[in-house]
C-alpha positions in Angstrom: -55.5 4.0 6.8 -56.2 7.7 7.8 -54.3 7.2 11.0 -51.2 6.0 9.1 -51.4 8.9 6.7 -51.9 11.4 9.5 -48.9 9.9 11.4 -46.8 10.0 8.3 -47.6 13.7 7.7 -46.9 14.5 11.4 -43.5 12.7 11.3 -42.5 14.5 8.0 -43.4 17.8 9.4 -41.0 17.6 12.4 -37.9 19.8 11.9 -34.6 18.0 11.4 -31.6 18.2 13.8 -29.8 20.4 11.3 -32.7 22.8 11.1 -33.0 23.0 14.9 -29.3 23.8 15.3 -29.5 26.5 12.6 -32.5 28.0 14.3 -30.7 27.9 17.7 -27.7 29.7 16.1 -30.0 32.4 14.7 -31.7 33.0 18.1 -28.5 33.3 20.1 -27.2 36.8 20.9 -25.1 38.3 18.2 -21.9 38.2 20.2 -22.2 34.4 20.9 -22.6 33.3 17.3 -19.9 32.0 15.0 -18.2 34.9 13.1 -19.4 34.1 9.6 -17.4 37.0 8.2 -13.7 36.3 8.7 -13.0 39.9 7.7 -14.8 41.2 10.7 -12.7 42.9 13.4 -14.3 40.7 16.1 -13.4 37.5 14.2 -9.6 37.7 15.1 -10.4 37.9 18.8 -12.8 35.0 18.5 -10.2 32.8 16.9 -7.5 33.8 19.4 -9.8 32.8 22.2 -10.4 29.4 20.6 -6.6 28.8 20.2 -6.1 29.6 23.9 -8.9 27.1 24.8 -7.7 24.3 22.6 -4.0 25.1 22.3 -1.4 22.4 22.8 0.8 22.6 26.0 4.3 23.9 25.3 6.0 20.7 26.3 3.7 18.7 23.9 4.4 21.1 21.1 8.2 20.9 21.7 8.0 17.0 21.8 6.0 17.0 18.6 8.4 19.3 16.9 11.4 17.1 18.0 9.8 13.9 16.9 8.7 15.4 13.6 12.3 16.5 12.9 13.6 13.1 13.8 11.1 11.4 11.6 11.8 13.5 8.5 15.6 13.2 9.1 15.2 9.4 9.2 13.1 9.4 6.0 15.8 11.6 4.3 18.5 9.1 5.3 16.5 6.1 4.0 15.7 7.9 0.8 19.3 9.0 0.2 20.5 5.5 0.8 18.0 4.0 -1.7 18.7 6.7 -4.3 22.5 6.3 -4.1 22.8 2.5 -3.8 22.5 1.7 -7.6 25.1 4.2 -8.5 27.5 3.3 -5.7 27.3 -0.4 -6.6 27.9 0.4 -10.3 30.9 2.5 -9.5 32.3 -0.1 -7.1 31.9 -2.9 -9.7 33.5 -0.7 -12.4 36.5 -0.1 -10.1 36.9 -3.8 -9.5 36.8 -4.5 -13.3 39.3 -1.8 -14.1 41.8 -2.9 -11.4 41.5 -6.5 -12.6 42.0 -5.5 -16.2 45.2 -3.6 -15.2 46.5 -6.6 -13.3 46.0 -9.0 -16.3 47.6 -6.5 -18.7 50.6 -6.2 -16.4 51.1 -10.0 -16.3 49.9 -11.3 -19.7 49.9 -8.4 -22.2 53.1 -9.6 -23.9 51.3 -12.6 -25.3 47.6 -12.0 -25.2 45.6 -9.2 -26.9 44.3 -6.6 -24.5 40.7 -7.0 -25.7 40.8 -10.7 -24.6 42.2 -9.8 -21.2 39.5 -7.2 -20.7 36.8 -9.7 -21.6 38.1 -12.3 -19.2 38.5 -9.7 -16.4 34.9 -8.4 -16.9 33.4 -11.8 -16.9 35.4 -12.9 -13.8 34.2 -9.9 -11.9 30.7 -10.5 -13.0 30.4 -14.1 -11.9 32.8 -14.1 -8.9 30.1 -14.0 -6.3 27.6 -16.2 -8.2 28.4 -19.3 -6.1 29.3 -21.5 -9.1 31.8 -24.4 -8.9 35.4 -23.3 -9.6 35.5 -25.3 -12.9 32.3 -23.7 -14.1 33.6 -20.2 -13.3 36.8 -20.8 -15.2 34.9 -22.1 -18.2 32.5 -19.2 -18.2 35.3 -16.7 -18.0 36.9 -18.0 -21.2 33.9 -18.9 -23.3 33.7 -15.5 -24.7 37.3 -15.6 -26.1 37.0 -19.3 -27.1 33.7 -19.4 -28.9 34.5 -22.6 -30.8 35.1 -24.7 -27.7 32.4 -26.7 -26.0 31.8 -26.5 -22.3 32.7 -30.2 -21.6 36.0 -29.9 -23.4 36.9 -26.7 -21.5 36.0 -28.4 -18.2 38.5 -31.2 -18.9 41.3 -28.6 -19.6 40.3 -26.6 -16.5 40.8 -29.5 -14.1 44.5 -28.8 -13.2 43.6 -25.2 -12.4 40.5 -26.3 -10.5 42.5 -28.6 -8.3 45.2 -26.0 -7.6 42.5 -23.4 -6.6 40.8 -25.8 -4.3 44.0 -26.6 -2.5 44.6 -22.8 -2.2 47.9 -23.0 -4.2 49.1 -19.7 -5.5 48.0 -19.0 -9.0 50.1 -16.7 -11.0 51.6 -16.3 -14.5 53.7 -19.4 -13.9 50.5 -21.5 -13.9 50.7 -21.5 -17.7 53.7 -23.1 -19.4 56.4 -20.5 -20.0 56.5 -21.3 -23.7 52.8 -20.1 -23.9 53.5 -16.8 -22.2 56.4 -16.0 -24.5 54.6 -16.7 -27.7 52.3 -14.5 -29.8 48.6 -15.3 -29.4 48.2 -15.8 -33.1 51.0 -18.4 -33.1 49.4 -20.6 -30.5 47.4 -23.7 -31.3 43.7 -23.8 -30.3 44.6 -26.1 -27.4 47.4 -23.8 -26.3 45.1 -20.8 -26.5 42.5 -22.6 -24.3 45.1 -23.5 -21.7 46.5 -20.0 -21.5 43.0 -18.5 -21.3 42.1 -20.8 -18.4 45.4 -19.8 -16.7 44.4 -16.2 -17.0 40.9 -16.9 -15.7 42.4 -18.8 -12.8 44.7 -15.8 -12.0 41.8 -13.4 -12.3 39.6 -15.3 -9.9 42.5 -15.7 -7.4 43.1 -11.9 -7.5 39.4 -11.2 -6.8 39.5 -13.7 -3.9 42.5 -12.0 -2.5 41.1 -8.5 -2.8 37.9 -9.6 -1.1 39.7 -11.1 1.9 41.8 -8.0 2.4 40.6 -5.7 5.2 
């Protein structure tokens, strides 16, 4: 037991590595030790010597500077693209809606209230790229202006326009009977309003398709 105690005391009494290094630094000549006081005049010369010893070669420094510049330039490009995308998309979508509303007003404003034309144009621009069937697109375009109509009934009325659009026939104001275009909206029956609304939706979707295919 006494041997273990003596060995333990001997081991604990040995100086640590940190203590040895500190003692070595104290015993070194004064001009070879680290300049603990940065304000000392000799400190600047000491640090300059270190920079010369461990300095980066000029060609590596130039390469690092160039690569850093390229990296941050690329980051700025990515960031500006991310930051501007939502606004750009919104502005582009808004321009599409405004142009379509103007086209519908030019063609149908004599018989259909402007607020209804604007509603159909906005919905058409919103769902144009949704990948729905043509009949479903037509119905969704007019449901906001024909709230009392059921979807199935509107799909039946939309069939002639669906067939014409599938066969790539030109859709224009003549798609609706001329008597509907020349009548006041309030004077039309519910069925006539539905047919005219579907004709307007068909015209709007056709205009969007044409504008997308243009270079």
